[in-house]
C-alpha positions as CSV (number, residue, x, y, z in Angstrom):
1,X,0.3,-0.5,0.4
2,X,1.0,3.3,-0.7
3,X,1.0,6.5,1.4
4,X,0.5,10.2,0.4
5,X,3.9,11.8,0.8
6,X,3.0,16.0,1.2
7,X,6.7,17.1,0.1
8,X,7.2,18.3,-3.7
9,X,9.0,16.0,-5.8
10,X,11.4,19.0,-6.5
11,X,12.2,19.9,-2.9
12,X,9.8,23.2,-3.2
13,X,8.4,24.8,-0.1
14,X,4.7,25.1,0.2
15,X,2.6,27.7,-2.0
16,X,1.7,29.4,1.3
17,X,5.4,29.7,2.4
18,X,6.3,31.5,-0.8
19,X,3.7,34.0,-1.4
20,X,3.6,37.7,-0.7
21,X,0.3,39.3,-0.4
22,X,0.7,42.9,0.2
23,X,1.2,45.5,2.7
24,X,-1.9,47.2,1.9
25,X,-5.5,45.5,0.8
26,X,-4.8,47.3,-2.9
27,X,-1.6,45.5,-3.5
28,X,-1.3,42.2,-5.5
29,X,-0.6,38.8,-4.3
30,X,2.7,37.4,-5.9
31,X,3.5,33.9,-5.7
32,X,7.4,32.8,-6.1
33,X,9.0,29.7,-6.8
34,X,11.1,29.6,-3.6
35,X,11.3,31.1,-0.2
36,X,14.4,32.7,-0.9
37,X,13.4,34.7,-3.7
38,X,10.4,35.8,-1.6
39,X,12.9,37.0,1.2
40,X,15.2,38.6,-1.7
41,X,12.0,40.2,-2.8
42,X,10.8,41.2,0.7
43,X,14.4,43.4,1.0
44,X,14.3,45.3,-2.7
45,X,11.0,46.0,-1.9
46,X,11.7,47.8,1.3
47,X,15.4,49.2,0.0
48,X,12.2,50.4,-3.2
49,X,10.3,52.5,-0.7
50,X,13.3,53.7,1.2
51,X,14.8,55.3,-1.9
52,X,17.8,53.1,-2.2
53,X,17.0,51.8,-5.4
54,X,13.9,52.7,-8.3
55,X,11.7,50.8,-10.7
56,X,11.8,47.4,-9.2
57,X,10.2,45.0,-12.0
58,X,9.7,41.3,-11.5
59,X,10.8,38.9,-14.1
60,X,12.9,40.9,-16.7
61,X,12.6,39.5,-20.1
62,X,15.9,39.8,-22.6
63,X,16.2,38.4,-25.7
64,X,19.2,36.2,-26.3
65,X,18.7,34.7,-29.7
66,X,16.2,36.0,-32.2
67,X,13.2,33.7,-34.0
68,X,13.8,32.8,-37.2
69,X,11.0,31.4,-39.7
70,X,9.1,29.1,-37.5
71,X,11.4,28.5,-34.4
72,X,10.3,31.1,-31.4
73,X,13.2,33.6,-30.1
74,X,14.7,32.2,-26.9
75,X,14.9,34.9,-23.3
76,X,16.6,35.4,-20.4
77,X,14.2,35.7,-17.7
78,X,16.0,37.0,-14.3
79,X,13.7,37.5,-11.3
80,X,14.4,41.1,-10.4
81,X,15.7,44.2,-12.4
82,X,16.1,47.6,-10.7
83,X,17.7,51.1,-10.8
84,X,20.5,51.7,-8.1
85,X,22.6,55.0,-8.2
86,X,21.9,54.9,-12.1
87,X,22.9,51.8,-12.9
88,X,20.9,48.8,-14.2
89,X,20.8,45.8,-12.0
90,X,19.4,42.2,-12.9
91,X,19.2,39.4,-10.0
92,X,18.4,36.1,-10.4
93,X,18.2,34.1,-7.1
94,X,20.0,30.6,-7.5
95,X,20.3,27.8,-5.6
96,X,21.9,25.1,-8.1
97,X,23.6,26.2,-10.9
98,X,22.3,24.5,-14.6
99,X,23.7,24.4,-17.7
100,X,20.8,25.9,-19.3
101,X,21.5,29.1,-17.2
102,X,25.0,29.5,-17.7
103,X,24.3,29.7,-21.8
104,X,21.6,32.2,-21.2
105,X,23.6,34.5,-19.1
106,X,26.5,34.2,-20.9
107,X,24.3,35.5,-23.9
108,X,22.7,38.0,-21.9
109,X,25.6,39.2,-20.5
110,X,27.5,39.7,-24.4
111,X,24.3,41.0,-25.8
112,X,23.3,43.7,-22.7
113,X,26.8,45.1,-21.4
114,X,25.2,47.9,-19.9
115,X,23.2,45.8,-17.1
116,X,24.8,44.7,-14.3
117,X,23.6,40.7,-14.0
118,X,23.7,39.8,-10.7
119,X,23.4,36.3,-9.0
120,X,22.5,35.7,-5.4
121,X,23.3,32.3,-4.1
122,X,21.2,30.8,-1.4
């Protein structure tokens, strides 16, 4: 007889532990991929509220290979994008570095050299 294992197959925390409900009722609910990403968002949100950073954007997309004929373009999707002291910064919270991530970040850095890509390790 098999029993129900409540843990996620990929080791991801339950959704209620990865959810930001906003500080005010008009702010939307945001679901994150990990608790580390949620923690980093809270830090960046407070920095933006205090004026240390500006223009915080979630899940920014950067085209790293154009689409040709029936092939869709490839994108690098970061976790956060913001401005700090006039510099453009794109952050990615990483627990594990994959080969696909290495390839896409390398292309993104080459194409968008004016953006500082930062990797936040868990």
